[in-house]
C-alpha positions in Angstrom: 182.1 58.1 149.2 184.2 58.1 146.0 187.9 57.2 145.8 189.0 60.8 145.5 187.4 61.8 148.8 188.9 58.7 150.5 192.4 59.6 149.4 191.9 63.2 150.6 190.8 62.0 154.0 193.6 59.5 154.3 196.2 62.1 153.3 194.8 64.7 155.8 194.8 62.1 158.6 198.5 61.3 157.7 199.3 65.0 157.8 197.7 65.2 161.3 199.7 62.3 162.4 202.9 63.9 161.2 202.0 67.2 162.9 201.2 65.5 166.2 204.4 63.5 166.2 206.3 66.8 166.2 204.4 67.9 169.3 205.2 64.8 171.3 207.9 65.2 174.0 209.7 61.9 173.7 211.4 62.4 177.1 208.1 62.6 178.9 205.4 61.4 176.4 202.6 61.0 179.0 202.6 64.6 180.4 201.2 67.9 179.3 200.6 68.5 175.6 202.3 65.2 174.7 199.3 63.2 175.8 197.0 65.3 173.7 199.3 64.8 170.7 199.3 61.0 171.3 195.5 61.0 171.5 195.5 62.9 168.1 197.8 60.3 166.6 195.6 57.4 167.8 192.4 59.2 166.6 194.0 59.8 163.1 195.0 56.1 162.9 191.5 55.1 163.8 190.1 57.3 161.1 192.4 55.8 158.5 191.4 52.3 159.6 187.7 53.1 159.4 188.1 54.6 155.9 189.9 51.5 154.7 187.2 49.2 156.2 184.5 51.2 154.5 186.3 51.0 151.2 186.7 47.2 151.6 183.1 46.8 152.5 182.0 48.7 149.4 184.3 46.5 147.2 182.7 43.4 148.7 179.2 44.8 148.2 180.0 45.5 144.6 181.2 42.0 144.0 178.1 40.5 145.6 175.8 42.6 143.4 177.7 41.6 140.3 176.8 37.9 140.7 
């Protein structure tokens, strides 16, 4: 996965987070559609973390093969 694709995926996950934050009812966050929005926020955060872990592992692999 190249850097351009990683950036696109991270930006789209951030867009999903922003969209889902607008759907959360902050007076009752654990009822109705708010819980679905919170699940979407957590899933997007997990996707961002996984992409960052993948990029870090590729950098480490590249440094190991340089030696």
